[in-house]
N, C-alpha and C positions, 0 to 999 in steps of 0.2 A: 504494500500500500504506500502511495506517495504522500509525503507531508508537504503541505503548502507553507511557503515562507510568508508569514503574516506580519512582517515588520512595517512600521509606518513609512510613508513615502520619503520623508526627509532623512531617513537613514540609508538611502541608496545613493551612492556616489554619482551614478549616471544621471539621476534626476537633477542634481545640482549642476552638473555639466550642461544639461539642456537649458536650465533656467538662467544660468550665469550670463550667457551671451546677450539675450534681450534685456536682462536687468542692467547690465553695464551700459547698454545703449540708452535706456531710459534715464539713468543717472547722468550720463554725459549730456543728454538733451536738456535736462533741468539746469545743469551747470552752464551750458551755452545760453539758455534763455536768461539766466541771471546776469551773465556777462553782457548780453545784448541790451538788457534793460538798464543796467547801472552805468554803462560806459557809452557816451555819445560817439557817434561816427564822426571822425575828424573831417571827412570829405564834405559832409553837409554843413559844417561850420564855416567853410570858406565860400567866398563868392567866386567859384571857379569859372563861371561863364564870363563874368566881367574881366577876369584875369586873362582868359583866352582871347578876348577881343583886343585887349591891350597888347598881347604878344603879336597878334596878326597886324596891328597897326605898326608896330616896330619893324616887323619883317617887310611890310610894304614900303617903308621909308628907305630901306637899304637897296632898292632896285637892282643894281648891278651885281650884288653879291649872291643873288639867287639866280644862277644860270639854269637854263633848261636841262633836262636830264641828259640829253645827248652831249651837250657841252660839258657838263660835269663829268660824264664818263670819259670823254676825251681828255679832259684836264687831269683826271686821275691816272690815265694810262700814259700820257706824254709829258705832263708837267707844264704844258702850254695852256694859258688861260685865254680863250678866245674873246674877242670883243663882243659886247652885247649886240644881239641882232644878227650875228654871223652864225648861221646854221649849216655851213657848207660841209662840215666834218661829221655829219650824222649818217 
């Protein structure tokens, strides 16, 4: 005759192995939620759009330093900086 093992579920090691994975994820999600609520996002504190507009204005003022891609490629290969408007070497 067979005897049934009637120990409670918490005394089996494989039960804790199965439970530990999801339990760790739940605990980590609560820690992440706490950090998200208590620490503000630094990106939203800055006016990044206005800062980007100012960068674009500065780049537009430098006209000749922003050569087209073909001229920049040729300059990188040969060391010769073409005159603005000269696209003969593309």
